[in-house]
N, C-alpha and C positions, 0 to 999 in steps of 0.2 A: 701787581701794578695798580696804581691808583690814578684816576683822572678826575679832573674837576670840570664839570660842564659850565660853560660860560653863558649860555642862553639865560635871559632874565627869568629867574624862577618865580613861580606864582604859587603861593601857599598861604593857607589861613594864618594870619598874623597872631591871632589870639589877643588877649588884652594888651594894650600898649598905647603909646601916644598916637593921636590921630584916629583912634578907633571910636566910632559912634556906638554907644550902648545905652540901653535903658533897662533898669531892673528895679527891684524893690528899693522902693525908696530906702612934769619930770617926776616919774614914778619908779622907784627902785624895786618896790614890791607891790603886787597887785592886791588891793583889799578885796575881801569877799570870802565866800565859803571855800572849804577845801575842795579842790578840783577832783572830780570822779576819776577813777582809774581808766574807765572806758567811755568813749563817746557813743558807742553803739556800732554794730557792724554795718558797713556800707554795702549797699546793693551793687552788683557788678554794673558798671556804666555801659550804656548802649547808646549808639547814635543811629538815628533814622533819617535818611537823606531823601529829599525830594528834588528831582531834576527835570528840567524841560529844555529841549533843544529845538531851535527854530531859526531858519534863515541865517545860519552861521553864528548865532549867539546862544549863550548858555545862561539859564536861570537856575540858581541853586539856593536851597534852604535846608537846614537840618536841625533836628531836635536832639539835645544832649541830656540824657537822664541824670548825669552826675550833678548838674547844677540846674536842671529843669529850665534851660534857656534855649531859645530858638536863635540860630545863627543864620544870617542871610548874606549872599554875595550879589552885588549889583550886576546887571546884565553885562557879560563879558564876551568878546569874540573868541571863537575857538575854531581850530582846524577841523576838517571833515573827519579826521582820524580821532577827534575828541581827546587830544593829548592833555588839555587842561582838566577835563573831567577825570581822566585817569590819575592825574596828579592829586586831585582832591580826594579821590577814593583811596589812594595810597596813604595819604596823610591822616584822614579821619577814620578810616577802616569802619564803614557803617555796618550795622547789623542788618539793615534792610534798605533797599533802593526803591523808591516810589516814583512812578512816572505815568504818563498818559498812555492809554491803550492805543491811541492814534499817534503813530510815530513814523518818521521817514526812514529810509533804508539805512542811513548811516547809524542812527541810534539803535535801530533794531539789530544790526550786525554787532554793534558794540556790546549791547546787553546780552546777546546770545553768547558772545565770546566770554563775557564776565561770568555768566552762569555756568559755563563749561570748564572753568578754571579749577580743576580738581586739586591743584596744589594749595589752594587757599583754604581747604578744609582744615579745621572745623569752622573757620571764620568766613566762609564764602557767603556773601550777602544774599538775602532773599530778595528776589525781584518781584515787585508787586505792581500790577497794572490796575489803574482806576479808570472809570469811564471819562472820556474827554470832557464831558459836561462838568465834572467836578473841578476842572481847571479853568473854567470860564472866568474872564477878567472881572466882571461885575460881581459875580457870586463870591469870588475870592476876596475882593475888597470888602464885601459885606461881612464875610466871616472874620476878617481882621478887625473891622471896626466894631463888631458886635461881641467880640470876645470878652470874657470876664477875667481881667488882669488885676492881681492884687496890688500892683504898684501904681495903679491909676486910682486916685481917690474917688469914692462914690459921689462926692459932692460935685464932680465935674459934669457939666452939661454935655449933650451929644456933640455940639459944635466944638467945645473945648477938648473933648476926647479926640476928635478927628484932627484938630490942630496939633495936639500933643503927639499922636502917633505919626503924623506927617513930618514932624521934626526928627523922628527917629528912622522911619522907613521911607525910602525914596519911592513913592508911588508912581513916579514916571518910568521906573524900570518895570516894564509890563511883564516880561517873562518871570522876573523874580517875584512879583506880586502873585502871579498865577501859581508859581511853585509854593509860595507861602500858603495860599488857599488850599492847594492840594495836600500839603503837609498837615494843616489843621484838620482837614477832612479825615485823613488817615489816622491821626492821633485820636480823634473822637470816635472813630469806628473801632480801632484796636484797643482803645482805653489804656494806653501805655502807662504803666506805673500805678493804675487805679483799677486793675482788673477785678479785684475782690471788694471794691467799695460799692456803696449805693449808687444807683444809676444817676442820681442828681449831682454826684461828685465829679467834677470835670478834671481833665488832665492838668496838673499844675504847670503854669507858664510864668516863670519868675522874671523874665526879661527878654529883650531882643538885643542882639549884638551883631555888629557888622564885621565881616572879615574881608581883608583885601589881599589879593595874591600878588604882591609886588616886592621888589628889592630883596628877594631871598636867594640864598645860594642853593643850587641843585646838587644834592649829594646822594649817591647810590647807597642803598642799605648795606651792601657788602662792605663798603668802606668802613662803616661803624664797627663791623665785626673784625675785619682784617687788621685794622689799626687800633683795635681795643679802645675805641671811643666809649662803647658800652660793652660790658661783658657780664652775662648772667650766669650764675652758678647755683647749684642745688643748695638749699639751706641746710646747714649741718644739724639743726635742731630737729629731733624726732617729732616735736610738737608742731612743726611748720612744714612737714613734708607735703601735706595736702595743699597748703597755701602757696607753695611754689618756690620762687627763686630769690636770690639776693645778688646784689651787685658785687662782682669780683674786682680784680685789679684792672682798673680802667681810668681813662681821663675823667670821665664823669664821676667815678668813685672817689678820686682823690680831691676833686673840687667841690663835691657835694657836702657842704657843711650847713645846709639849711636847717632851720629850727622848726619850721612848719611844713606840713605835707604839701600845701599849695605852692610853697616856694620851691620844693623839690620838683614838682610837676613843671613849674615855669622854667627851671634850669634845664630840665630834659627837653622842653619845648625849644629853648634857645639853641641847644645843640642840634636838634633835628631840623630846625628852621633857621639857620644862620642868616643874618641880614646883611645887605650891602648899603643900607642907609647910614651915611656918615654922621648925620645929625643924631640918629638914635645911638650909634656906637659911641660917639663922643659924650653923649649925655650919661651913658652907663659908666664910661671910664672916668668921668668927672667925680661920680660918687665913690668909685673904688679908690681913686687917688686921694680923695679927702680922708677916707678912713685909714689910708696907709700912713698918714702923718702921725708921728708918735704922740702928739698932744691930743689926738682924737681917739686913742685906743680905749680909754675908759668909756667914752660915749658909745663906741661901737659895741663894747661888751654889754652895756646897759640896754641898748636897743635890741641886741640879740636875745637877751633874757626875756624882754617883753614879747618878742616875736614868737617865742615858744608857747605863748598862751593864745595865739591866733589859731582858731580851729575851723572846722568845716561848717562855715556859715550857710552855704547853699543847702546842705542836707537838713539843717535845723529849720530853715525857712520853708523848705518843702514839707517837712512834717507839720509845721504850723499851718500851712495852707490846707493840709489834709486832716488837721486836728488830731494828729498822732504824737503830739509833743510829749517827751519824757521829762522826768525830773532832772536828769543829767543834762538835757538840752538847755534848760534855764541856767544851770550852773555854768556850762560851757559858754553860752552866749554872754553871760554877765562878765566872766573873765575876759572874753574876747573884746568886749566893748571897753572895759576898763583899761586893757592893754593898749587898745587903739587910742584912747585918750592920752595915755602915757607917751605913745609914739608921737601924737600931735604936739604935745607940750614940748617934747624934746626937739622935734624938728623946727619948731618956732624959734628955738634958740640957735639954730644952725644957719649958715649963710643961705639967704633966699635966692642967691644967684644960681644955685643948683636947682634945676627944675623939679627933681623928685622931692626935695625938702619943701619946696614951695607948694607942690601939689598936696602933700600930706598935711601941711599946716593950714591950707585953705579948705580942702575938700573933706577933711575929718571935722564935720560941722558940729554945731551944738546939738544936733539930733542925736549924736552919740551920747552926750551927757544926759539928754532927756530919756533915752532908752535905759541907760545904766541906772538913772535915778528911779525910774518906774519899777524896774526889776528889783532893785535893792530895797525899795520901800514897800513893795507888795508881796514878794515871794518869801515865804518862811522856809529857808533851805533845810534847816535842821528838822523841822516838822515834816517837810516833804520827804526827806530821806527816811525818817522813822516810819511814816505811813505809806511810803512808796506811791505817793500821789501828790498832785499840786495842792498846796495849802498856803494860806495867806497869813501875813503878820497881823497882830492885834491893831486896833484903831484904824483899820481900813474900811470896814463895813460894820456899823453898830449892830445891825441885825445878826450878822454872823457872830460877832463877839458875844451878844446876849445868848444865842443858842449854844455856843461853846461853853459859856459860863454855866448854863443849865446842865449841859451834858457833863461837865466836870463835877457839878454838885449833886449829880444823881445818886452816887453810892450812899451818902448819908441820908438823903431824902428817901431813897427806896428802902433803906433799913427801917426807917420809922414806919413806912407804909406796910412793910412785911410784919412788923410787930402788931399793928392793928389787925391785919388779916389773920394772924394766928389766933387772936382772941375769938374770932368768929368760926374757927374750924373745929372739927371733932377733936376731942381731948386725946384720942389715940395718936394724932399727928404730932410728933415731938417738935418739929421745926418747919419753917418755910422761909422762902426768900422771894423777893421781887426782882426780876432781871429785865434788862433791855436788850433786844436782838434787832439789829438793823433790818429794815424791810418787813419785819414781823410786828415789832412793837413791844409793849410791856406784857410780861407773863408772870403768873404766880407759879413758883416751883416748889414742890413738896417731895419728900423721900417716899419711895414705894414701900408700903407696909407688907408684912408677910402674908396678910390675908388677901392682898390684891393679886390674884392669880389670873383670872380671865379679864378680858377687855371690859366686860360688864361691871367688874369690881372697881374700875377706875372712875365710875360716875360718882360725883359728889354734888349734893344739892346746892344750887346757887352758883356753880362753877361750870364752865364749858371746857371739856377736855380737848387739848390740842394735839399733844404727842408725848411719847415716852422716849427718853434719852438718858443713858447712863444711870439706869435705875432711879430716875427722877421723872415725876409726872409734871407736865406743864399745862396750866389752865388759864383761861381768861376769867377774870372776876369783874364785878361792877367797878371796883376801884381801878383795875388795870385798863378797863375800857374808858374810864374817865380820864386816866393819864394819857391814853392815846389821843383822846379828843383835845385835851388841854395842851400837851407838849408836842404831839405829833411825832413823826419819824425824824427825830433830831439829826441823826447821823446822815441820813439821805438828804435832808434839807440843806445841811451844811455843805455836803459834797456838791449838790446841785448849784448852790450859790457860789461856791468857790470855782466851780467849772465855768460858770458864767463870767466871773471875774477874769479867769484865765483866757477865755475867748476874747474879752475886751482888751486884755493886755496883748494878746497875739495880734489883734487888729491894729493896735498902736504900733507894734514892732513892724508889721508888714507894710504899714503906710510909710514907714521911714526906711524901708529895706534897700532903697537905692544907695544910701550912704554905706550900708553894711557891705553891699557888693563891691563898692568902690574901695572900701577898707581892705577887702581881700585882695583886690588887684594891686593896690599900691603897697600893701604890706608884703605880699609875695615877691614883688619886685625889689623892695628894700632887703628882704631876706636873702635873695639870690646875690645881690651886689655885696652885702656884708660877708656872705660865704666866700665869694671870689676874692674879696679884699683880704680875708683871713688866710686863704690859700696863697695869695700873692705875697703876703708878709712872710709866711713860713718857708716858702720855696724860693723866695728872691726873684719873683717875676717883675718885669719892668713894663711900663706903659708903651704901647705902640704909637707911632706917630703917623697920621694920615696926611698925605700930600697930593693934591690934584696934579702937580707937575710930574710926579713919579708914576709912570704907567707900569706898574708891577709891584713887586714886593722885595724889600731888602731886609734880610735878617742878619743881625750882628751878634755873633757868639750865641747862636741858638742852641737850645738844649732839648733833649728827649725827656719829657716830664715823668715817664714811667721808668725808663732805663736808669736814670740817675738815682732813683730810689732803690734799685736792685743791685747796682754795681758799686764797688768800692770807690772807684774814681770814674769820672765821666769827662770826656774832652769835648768842649763846645765847638761848634762849627758854624761858619757864616754861609749864607746862601743869598743869591740874588737872581731874580727873574724879571725881566723888563726890557724895554727898548727893542731894537732890532738886532742887537748883537748877542750871540750866544743863547738864542731862544731854545736850542736843543743842546742839552748837556749830557755827554756820554761819560759815565763814571765806571772806571775799571779798578781792579784791585784784587788781592787774594781773598779767598773765602775767609770769613770771620774777621775781616778787616774793618767792618763797620758800614758797608755800603747800604744795607737794608735799614739799619738804624738811622742813617743820615736821611734817607727818603722819608721815613716815618716821622722823624723829627721835623722836617720841613712841613709836612702836612699838618701835624698837631699844632705847630706854631701858628700856621695860617688859620686853622679852625678856631683857635682861641681869639684870633683877631675879630672874627665875625660873631662870636658868641655873646659878649667877649669876656675873656678874663685877660689880664694883661698879657700881651703878645699877639701874632697875626693870623684871614682866609680870603682869597679872591673868589670870584663867582664859581661855586659848585664843586662836587667830587665823587669819583667812582673808582674802586680798586680794580685793577685789571691784571690778571696773571694767566688767564685762559684765553683761547681764541674768541670765545663769546664776549668776554670783557674787552678784548682788544677791538673787536668789531664795534662795540658800543662806543669806545673812545674815538675810533676813527670816524664814525658816523656823526658824532655829536660835538666833538671838540671844536672850539672856535679860537680866534686870536686872543680871547680873554680867559681861556681855559688853562688849567694846570694839569698836566698828565704825568703821573709817576709810574715808571715801568721797572719792575724788579725781576730780573732773571727770566724774562720772557724767552721762550724757545728751548729751554733746557729739558723739557719733558718729552721731546721727540728726537728723531734722528738729528745728529749734530748739524749736518749740512742743511737739512730742511729748516731746523730751528734758526740757524744763522741767516738763511735766506729770507725767512718770514720777518725776522727782526729788522734786517736791512731794508726790506721792502716797505715796512710800516714807517720807519724813520724817513726814508726817501719820500714817501707820500706826503708827510708833513712838511719836509723841507721844500717840496715843490710848491707849497702854498705861498712861499715867500714871506712878505710882511704879515700875512694873516695866519702864519704858523702858530699853533698853540705853544705855551711854555712847557717844555718836555724835559724831564729828568729820567735818564735811562741808566740803570745799574746792570752790568753784564759781566760775565766771565768769558764771553766770546772775543778774545783778543784779535782773532782773525778779522773782526769787523773793522779794526784799524789797520792791521798789518796788510790786509789785502785791498785796502782803500775802497771798501764797498760803499762808503758814503762820500758824496760830493764835497769838495773843499769850498770853504766860504765862511763869511762872518757869522752865519746862523748857527754853526756847529762849534761847540767848545768842549774840549776833552779835559776831564778831571780824573784824579786818582786818589786812592787812600795811601798816605805816606807810610813807607815801611823802611826798615834798615836791616841788612844782613850782617849778623855778628857770628862769623865762623859758619857753623852749621845751623845756627839758630836764626830765626826771623823775628824781628821786633816790630810790633804794631804800634804806631803812634796815633792811630784813629783820627788823623788830621787830613782834611781835604786840601788838595793842592792841584795846580794845573799840571797836566801831563798825562801819560799813558803808562799803565803797568807793563813792566818788561816781561813778567811771567806770572802764571797763576799761582805758583808755589803750592800746588795741590799736594805734593809729597809732604811738605811741612805741616799742612793742615791735617793730613792723614795721620802723621806721627802724633800730633796733639790729640787727635781723636782716639789714639790707642791701637791702631792697626799694627799687626806684626811686621817686623822689619823686612822679612822675606817678601811679603806681598807688596810693600812699598818699593823695594828694589826692583821687583818684576814690573811694577807699574811704570817706573822710570824707564826701564828697558823698552817696554812696548811703546811708550810715548816717543822715545828717540827713534825707534824703527818707523813709526808712522810719520814722524816729522821728516825723516830722510827718504821716505818712499820705499823702504826695503820690506821684504816679506817677513811676517811674524811666524817664527818656528817655536814648537813646544820646547820647554826647558829640559835639557838632557838629564839633569839630576833627577827631575821628577819622573822622566821616562825609565831610568834605571831602577828607581825605587819601585815603580809599578811593575817592572819586569820581575824583580825579585819576589814581589808579592804573588804574582801569577805562577812563578816556578814553584814556590812553596805550596801553593794550593794544589798544583798538579801532582807534586810528590806525595802530599797527604792523601790524595785520591788513590794512588798506587799502593800506599802502605795499608790502606783500609780494604784493599781488594782481597777477597777470599777465593783462592784458586780451587779449593776443594768443594766449593758450592756447586752442586749439580745444575742449579738453575742459571748459573752465570753464562752469559753470552759475550765472549770477548769481542766479537765483531761490533755488537751494539755499543759496548763500552768504549772501544776505540773511536767509533764514528760520532758518538754523542758526547763523550766526556773528554777524550784526549785531544782529538783534532781541533775542536773549537778553542780549547785552552792553548794549544800550541800556536795558533795564529796570533794570539796576543803576546807571545813570548818572542817569536822570531821577527 
């Protein structure tokens, strides 16, 4: 059973239209170096939440290590049971929850319950209490304004910085500001992500983002599993056993054609947080419909190729902030920026009436071209890969070029120096060489002579012995000392100067990081919509239409997206829920006639409406097949909820199950116009025959159409009005392969129950059992040895014969 909760859901929206955020500031093929095979392993993402509750309002802020961003929620009213806070915890699944040690009874009770939830292991959050003074309003404002943020230029004055942050953070939300201050205190104390760094290295904060919990559909997690919205399976590769799971046959699996990892994350987010915002839904569907046009197929494929080069920008920016940048990071960033420029140029040629195209065309600014130009002109990708460190191209720094020229000319120069050194050495020394070792400098190297046995034998007049390596003695001479003074440590000097240039380049990138973050948001959105358009084209999905006049949902020839991939033929069915007529639909029909598939088809069609991919979800969802799930649906369903009930009551006594089902339906019918939209699939025909439900316009009876052809039963899998005449359980049992004797006996017992007659054992079975018992008793007599002196006939008769005789007579 599945139900859809109708209460306005409140969940973090994630990046999207209307979201305030602040962070670091036509191309068929992407120019640049060959992309590395790996971007580097990502650290497991953690979320650290700070929450304050006061006078019925909630202030929330959390830090996400995956993108080093702080998210905040403006002060929001919450019930004393803190349902809103529970929803936030369920959505973001924090690693730790930080709050003030001074709390009222409601928050104390809530946190105690949270800490005792054993079923959340191993992800049960750590509860951390900080002194209430750490959440003071003024000290929290001071922490926010004095923070070192890479996306704020150093040239800003204090006043400008305050104005900038005030445009991002609503400082009039006092609880939220205090929560932000407490979060910053916690991050600085725990040093999240920089535990092993120098103490002067602060926790990287690459942006502030606002999330708003509005216009979202409330869906129970069991729904995703029961209806196969998501389905995780063990990965078949032995190399990925430790890394975990892969997506199995699921709605998410067949729609996920995203080319970048962040697009896949956004698609999953849309499924877990479906929206009711019609403006947002229509803006998504406009993009999908545009790419479904045949003339736009080539453009869609070209954009999809470019999106494959959009990589994990937040991870790279985080490494830049910590000065941990790898060579591969520069390559990945270069590819990402050039691909973003390609996306911008392509979107500028597309209709600007579509908001996403307009956003990409305008917000992918010239800063991207500046970043790409800087990286392309400065970074020597081939040299960096060869030396496994950051190196710069020629003509960037004349001093570096000169030192590299000297370093490259050293071999021939040192050969000449070695020839002069050999002229001054003992004639017993056959050869020598002058070598350069980074960090050590220039050394004279001569082969070890047979006479050089003890360390004292290594001493040579005019030379300073340094060390012995591979039967070669290394010395400093006057000339090598002169070379050290003249040329210095070229290798280290070059590395130091190139590192300085890398730091300057990093600063240039971080100063324009805001556009990179926006690139990731818009590119992931475009990636998801292109993936949905591709799936809609292949599977023949159509665009849903939203009408404010239609209070409900009308599905015309709906299909089950997974079943039609597995079955040879699939029969589409229509469904409608709305108005005040037929709000409760009771669906009867034989087993295997398609009742459960019909219910799942309705829900999946509705979910794709709110995600969206072409087709329809009204507000919220919870699968319900047990008493606990039924209680959840009864307690939470409203007039805007959709409740799907599949075979409820079959797991207990027939009379009890029938009574419970009838009571639940009558409870909803008693609500009248505020009754939720209910679809009930059941085999309890007595629900109708015994007239257990009140008559009226709120109830509508549907059945799965069948036809009897002699002894066969033909399923049409088509929904029609009416009530099934029989369950046809015997036919279903025959299809399942049960023996004919058992099926015949089942029919006989069913007829006896229906007529109220007593059920007697089958005579043939009794006779067969009697013969078996007689044969057993005869065998015992035949095995009896009357000449055995230990035989006691009284015991034999009382323990063997008489008990067996009672089963025969």
